[in-house]
N, C-alpha and C positions, 0 to 999 in steps of 0.2 A: 537726740531725734528730730525731725522735721515734725513741727507741728501739723496735724491734718485740715485739709482747708473748711470752714464755718460757711455750710449752704447760708443763702439770705434766704430769710423768713418774709411772710408776710407785715409780721411788725416791720420789719424792717424797713419794706417800702413803704407800708404806712408814714413812718417816723420821715424818711427822706421826701415825700410827696406833703407833708403836710395834712395827711386825713386820716378817716379813722379807717379801721381794719375792714370793718364791713363796706366801705366805701369800695377800699382795693380789691375785696372781694368781689363786688359786683363789678368792678372792670372787669377782673381779670376771665371771670366767667359770664364777659360777654351779657351782662341781662341790661333789658332796657332801661330800667327805673335810675337810670343813673345820666346824668349832665353831658353830654360829649364831649364839653372843653376837660371836663374832668378826668373823663375817661380815660380821655388822648394824655394828658398829663400824667396820669400813673402809670401806664404801659409805658412811656418814654422812662418815666424814672425806674421802673421792673427789667427794662431791658439793661439800663444802662447798669444797674446794680448788679446785674447777671441774675436775675430770678428764675430759678426753675418751679414747678410745679412736683407737689410731694404727692407722688402717687402710692406711697404709700397710706398717708393719710387719707387721699382719697378713697382708697380701696375700705378702708377703715369706716369713713363715713358714709360712703354710699352702696358699701355691698359689692362692688364692682372691682375688677383691678384694670377693666380696660385692655386685656391682654388675653389673647385667642391662643392659644397649639397647636401647629400644624405638624403633621407626622406622616412623611412622605416616606416612600420605596427609596426613592432615587432623587434627589433632587438636582442632580447633574445632567439627570435624563433630557433631551428639551421639552419633551410632554410636559413633566413635571415642573418646568421652569415657566413654562406659560400658562400653566392654572396655578403656579404660583402668585402667578405676576395680578391675576384677575384676582385672588384673594386679597393680595397688599392694596391692592386700589382700592376695594370697596372697604377694608377695614380703615383704612386712612381716610375715605369718607364719612366713616362714621365714629370717628378718634376711638380707635383702637390700633395696639398695636399686635405684632406675631412675633412669636418662637418658633421656628422652624428647628424639627427633630429629625435624623432619617435614619430609616432603620437596615437600610443594604440587603432589603428583601430577607431580612433574618425576622422570625418570630420570636425569640428570646430579645431580641433590641428592639423589637416592636411594644413588647410589654414592658418592658424598660422603660422606654419611651411614656409610655400610658401613665406608670407610675412617677415618672418625673413631674409631668404637665399637673397631673393631681395632686402632688406635694405641694406644686408651686402656686395651686388655687388659682388657675386661669378661668376666665371666666366662662370657656367654652374650648372644645377642640373638635378639628376637622382631621380625618386622618383616611391614608388609603392603604388597606391594611391586605397584607399578604395572604389572608384566607387560608392557611397553613392547618389553622387550628382556632378555635372560635370563643378560647376560654378569654379569651381581652376582652372581646364584645358584652361576654356577660360583665366582666369588670366594669365597662365605661356604663352598663347598663344601671349597675347595682350603685355607682358612685352618685348618682345623681348630676353630674355634672353634664351639659349641653352639649351635645356632640353630634358632627354630620361626616356621615361615611362618603367616600368621595370616589368614584370611577370603578364600582364593585357594588354586587346587588346580594344581597342575605334574605333567605322567604320569611322572616322573620316582618311582619306586619310593623311593631314600636321600633324599628331601626330605621332612623331618616337617613335617606341617601341621594345621593346626585351622580347620574352616570349616563352614558350614550348609549343608545338602540344597539347592541352589539350583533344580534341578530339579521336587522335590518342590513346594518353597515357589511356582515359578513355575507350573506346573500346577493348583494348588489355587486359585492366586488368576484364571488364566483361565478354568475351570471354574465359577469362582461367577458371571463375567461372563457365560459361556454359557448357563449355568441360568438366568441372568435376563431373558435373552432378547436378548443382547447379542452382535452378527455380525459387526460391522465393528469389530473392536478391535487399537489402534495399540498398539504396543510402543516404547517409551518409553526406549531399552538406553545403555547406558554402553558406549564402544566396545570395539568385538568382540575387540580381541586380549586382553580381560580374561576369562580363564575364567569368572568370575562372569557375566559378560553373555551369554557361549557356553551356559553351563547355563541360564541361566533362559530365553534364545532356544529351548533346547531343550524346555524344559518348554511355553513357549507351543506351539509346534508339535505337539507330543504332544497337547497338551488340544484342540486345533483336528481335528486328525485324529479323536481317538474321538467329536469330533460331526458329522464327515463334513463339514467345511468346507475349502476350499482353502488352504492357506497364500500369502499375497498381500505378498510380500517389499516393495511400496513402504508397507506399514504397518509398516514397522522401521522408525526414526529414531535414529541414532547421536550423542548429544547430550553433551558435556561433562559431568560432574554438577555440580550446582549448580540453588540455586532462578532466580537471573537469566536461565542458559542456558534453563533445560526452559520456563521462560515465553514468552519470547524466539519458541523455538523453536515451542509451540503455539500463536501469535500467526501466523507463519510458515504453519503447517499450515492454520486456520481463513481466512485469507486467500485460500490457494488453493483454497477452496473443498471441499477432501476429504471423502470421506462417509466419517464413522465416527461409534460410538455410545458409544464406550467407550476409556479409556486406561490399560494396565498400565506404569508407569513402573518405573525401574529400583530408585529407593529415595524415602523421604518428603521429602526434600528437593524431588527431581525433581516428585514428586506437588504437593507443596505449590506451585510455579510452575506448576503445569499448573493448577490450580482457578484460582489465579489470573487465570493468562490466559482460560480458559474464561468467569470472570465478566464480566471486562473486554470481553470480545468478545461477552457477551448470551448464551452460553449457561448452560442451568440445570443444575447438577449436584445430584442425579443423574436428575433427570426427562428431559433432553435427552441426557446423556452421564453415564456414568460414568467414577469414578474409581479404582485400586487401588493403591497404593503397597508399600512393601517396608523392612522395617528393625523398624518400630513404635519411633519414640524418642519421646521424651513430647511432642513439641508436637503428634503426630498426633492425639490426640483431641479436642484443643482448637483446631484450626482450622475454620473453617463453610466447609461441612459435617462436621463428626467423620468422621479418614481410616480407608477399609477397608483393611486391609494388612496384610502378611504378617510375625508377630511371631519374631525370634531374639533369644534368649538372650544378650546380648550381653555381663551382666557375666559370664556362665558361660563363655560363649567366651574371654574374656581368662582367666580363673582357669584352665583345661583349656591352654592355651597352657603359661601358666608354670609349671603340675605337671611337662607335658610337656618344658619345657626342662630343668627342675629333675633331671627322671632321666636326660637325657642329659649334664648336666654331671658328676652322680655316677657316671655311668657302669653306671646299670643297665640291665636287658637290657628291651627294651621289648615290649607285646605288640601295639602296634600304631602303628604312625608316622603314619598317615593317621587323625585323630578328627574324624568330621562328626555334625553337632550335627541333630537335627528340628527342624522350625518349625511355625508353626500359623495358619490364617490368622486375623482377627480382623474381623468384619463391623461396621461402623457405618455410618453415613448415605450416604458419599458412592459407593455403590453401590446 
C-alpha cells in the first residue's frame, strides 16, 4: 500500500527556517512581536513546504473549531443562495468556515442535521427551520450551543432570530393591488404552521380591512412552495371557475409557477389578473412580464445572522435578540 502523506508541522517549518517553534507560531498567527524580515522568511518557508494549520489542534487549544453550521430548507432556492452568500462573506471576514446541510423542508432531516452539527462540535448554528414542530428548538436550547434562527419567528423570547417584516411586506403588496382596482385577491400561501405565512396572511387581511373588503377564507390556499406545485394549484383554481382578479404569492418561486399557469389557461397578466411575488430573487425581473414583488435584502439577512451568532459565541451582551429587516415593494409589469 502507498504510504499516507505526512503533514508538515510547525516543527518542520522551524527547522527549515532555522528559527524556534515559538517564532514560527508568532509569524503564522500574525503577531506583532516579531521582526518583519523574520516573519516574511518563515511565511515563505511555510508556503514552500506546504504547511497547513491544524484546525483540530487549534480547537483543542482554544476551545473553538472556527466552524459554524448552516441548516437551510433548500440552498438551491435562489433566496437561500443569496442568504448563504451573506453568511459566508461574514464568516470569511472573521476567520470561520461554514458547513452546510439541506433539509429539503423535511422535519426529520432537520432534526438529523441539528444532531450532526452538534456531534461535530461546531461553534454555532444558523438554522432556517420548517416550524412543523418545535422539539428541535428545545434540543438546541438544551444543548448550550449558540444558534440563530433565520427567516422565521418564534414567540419564545430566548430564541435569537433574524427575519424580515413579513406583515409590512404583505400589507404593501396587497394594498398595491387594491389601489389598482383589484378586489378578489387570492393569497397563495405556504403552509400556515410557518410564522412567515401567518404574518403575511395578517398583512393581507389588514390591507383588505383598510379598504373595507371582507376577508374570504376561500381565497386563501396553502401550497407546498415550488414552481410546479403553484402551477398545478393555480390551474386547479382556474378550472374550478373561481372568481379572482389577482394573486399574491408567498414567494417569487410560487409567482413564477402562477404566471406560467395563468398564461397556459389563456389569462392575460396583468390585464385580466395581476400577480405579486415575494423575495425579489434575481429571476423576478427577467420573467415575462417582469414580476412585481416584495424585496428582502437577502445578503444582509445572512450577514446579520452571522454577526448575531458571533456575538453569542463570544459571550457578548446582546442589545436585541430579535432583528427585523424592513422590506420594499418593487413594482414591475405583472401588476
